[in-house]
N, C-alpha and C positions, 0 to 999 in steps of 0.2 A: 389459243382459246380467246373467244370474244364474249362480251356480256350480251346475252340474249333475253334474260329474264331477271327483272328487278322487282322485289317485293318491298313495299313501303308500309310500315306498320302505323296506321293512323288511329291512335288511341283516343285522342280528344279533339274536338273542333277547335280548341284554343290554339293548338300547335300544328294543325293540319296544313295551314297555308305555308308555314315555315318549312315543313318537310317537303311539300310539293314544289316550292320554289327551288329546292335543292334537287329533288328527284326528277322532275320533268325535264329540265335541261340535260340531265345525265342520260335519261332514256332517249331523248332526241339525238344526242351526240352519238349514241351507240345503236340507234334504231332498235331499242330493246322493248320487249313486251313488259308493260308496267302494270303490276297488280297492287291494288289498294286493299289492304287487309284491315278489318275491324272486327272485334269480338263483342258480342252481347254478354254482359255479366251474368253469371249463374247465381241464382238466389239459393244459397246453400242452407238447408235446414238440417241441423244436427239432431239425430234421433234421440240422443240422451237428454235433450232439453224439452221439458214438458211445456210446450207453448203452442197455442193455436194461432195461426196466421190467417186472417180472413181473406176471402177471395178478392175483395177490393184492394187489399195490399199487394197481392200478386199482380193484379191488373194494372195498378198504378206504377208498380216497379217496371213491368214490361213496357208500358207506354212511354215512360221516361227514357228507357233504353232505346226504343225504336226511334224516338224523336231525335236523340243524339246521333244515332246511326244515320238517319236521313240527312241531318245537317252536314255530317262529314262526307256522305256520298255526294251531296250537292257540290261541295267544295272540290272533291276529287274530279267529278265529271266536268265542272267548269274549267279546271286547269287543263284537262285532257281534250277538251271539245274540238279544238282546231289543230290538233297534232296529227302527224302522219303515222306515228308508231301505234301499235295496238295497245289498248288499255282494258283493264278488267277490274270490276268492283267485286270483292269477295267478302260477304258478311257471314260470320260464323258465331255459333253460340258456345261460350266457354262452358266446360263441363266439370270444372273443379274450382277450388278457391283461388287459383291463379290462372290468368289468361295465357301464361307462358306455354302451357302444354299444347294448346291449339296453334299458337304462333310457331313453335318449334316444329310441330308436325307438318304445318302447311309450307314452311320455308325451306325444307330440305331439298326441294327441287329447284330452288332459285340460285342464280349465279351470284346474287348480291342482295343483302337485306339492309334496309334503311330504317332507323329508329331515331327518336328524339331523346334528349336527356330526361332524367326523372324530373317531375315537377310536383312536389308535395301539395301545392295549392290546388291543382286541378286533376291530378291523376286519380283514377278509381283505385280502390283498395287492391283489386286483383291485378293491377298494373304495376304495383310497387316492386322495384328491383327486377322487373321483367327483362331488362336489357342484359343483366348478368346471366340469367338462365339461358336466354337465347344464344348468347355468345358461347357459353360453356357447352351447350347441348345440341345445337343445330348442325354443327359441322360445316357451316358456310361463313364466308366473310361478312362482317356486320359493320356498317358505317353508322355511328351515333352522332347526331347533329345537335349543336348547342341550341338552347331555347332562344327564339327570336333571332336566329342567325340569318344574316343577309350577306352573302359573299359570292365570289365568281364561280363559274363552272369548275368542278373538281377534275383534276387530271392534267393540268398544264405544269404544275410544280408540286411535287409530292415529297414530303420529308419522311424518311424511314427511320424509326427508332430501332437501332440495330444492336443485337447481342448475339453471341454464338449459340443460339438455342433453336430447338425445333419450332417453337411458336413464331419466332422472328423470321425464320426461313420461310415459313408459310406466308407470313405477311409480305415478305419480299416478292414472292411469286404471285400472291393474290393482287398486288397493286398493278402488275403488268397489264392486265386487260383494261384497267381503268386509265392508264397513262395514254394521253393523246399523242399524236405524231410529234416527235421531237421534244417530248416533255423532259423537264429537269427533275432528277431524283437526287435528293441530298441524303446520303447515308450517314447518319449521326450515331456515334457510339459514345455513351456517357459512362465513364469509369476512370480508374487510375490512369495517370498520364503514362503514355508509352515511351520507352527509351528510343525505339525505332519504329516509326509508323509503317515502314515497309515490311515489318514482321507480322502485321495483321493480315494474314493470308486470306481469311474468310471474307473480310471486307473488300480486299482487292479483287478476289474472285467474283464477288457480288457485282462490283463496278464493271468488270469485264462482261458479265452476263447481261447487265442492263444495256451496255453499249452494243452488244450483238442483237438486242431487240430494238435498236435504233434510238435509245434513250441516252441523254447526257447525264452522267453520274459524277458526283463529287463526294469525297469522303471527308468527314469532319470528326475529330476526336475531341471530346470535352471532358475535363476533369470536374466531376460534380462537387468535390470538396464537401461532401456530406449534405449537399442541398437536396431539396425535393426534386426527384428526377422528373416527375410528371410536370411540375411547374416549369422546370428548365426546358423540357421539350417544347412546351407551349410557347415559351418566350422565344426560343430559337426559331420556331416555325413562323412566328409573326415577323421576326427580324429578317428572315430569309425570303419572306413573301410567299410562303407555301399556301396552297389552297386545300391541302389535305395532309393529315398525319397518318402514317401507317405503322402499326406495331403489333407484336405478338401479345397475346392476352392470357392471363391466369397461368403463368408458368410454374406457380407454386401451389401447394395445398391450401385449402380454405383455412386451416389452423395457422399456417405461416402467414397468410394474408391478414388474419385477425390479430395476431400477436405483433408481427413486424410492420405490417402495412402493405398495401398493394399499389403499384404504379397504375395498373389497369383501373382499379376503383377510383383513384384520384383523377385519372383522365375522364372516366365516365361522369364524374361529378363536376369537374372544373375546366376541362379543355376549352380553349377559346376558339378552336377550329373543329370542323368535322374530323373524326378519327375512325380509320379503318382498323377494326380489331380482328385478328385471326387467332383462333384457339387451337 
């Protein structure tokens, strides 16, 4: 499988350049069709509230939305202007209190979705925690890029956060189309120390699978000693020189994540590198 369609979710003009600096080289490397997605916020009026909103307010709201959309479109077209790959600007109107519904609906045909970290300072209300919903609901791999990230082309050195789970297995296979020729894949398992590393059959089989795809694979076991797994993954990725982290996402229920904590949510908030999430 190759990457032929990439959707980049351009929510604000503040972070559009950061996302396109990551997405455009990726589309170029894979000669993929790059779609820039932006939603116009819905002005939701609740029928139970007895309040009249004047026409001028509606007009001003729509004008501000269109102005922001045009600014983002200009950035998108500027980045894609001299590229050989196909590009497409797609402007949609959100139809509910969250823009996630339209983003999920539009992205199910994509091979890859690219989004930015949350930014409470600039995100619209309907974009809050939209990454989590897209990862959980769209059924496609999602790369989330840190705010103001400036790094190399993703795909030369990928670190896989491995556990013997369905979500991690999906991440292992989702990273293959992203891996460039001869790429290095570090398979990292964080957990109790193994008495015999050769007994970890799933990781060994995974390394063999990567090798048959022409990738160089290395297995690392790390005893977390109760440390923050997300922080440890980020630290190891930086130390190994990775350009992308891949991991399974939301392997537990929302109640478990709320009570115990979630590695996925921690990576969504604090990862120092782009992270490929597979749900």
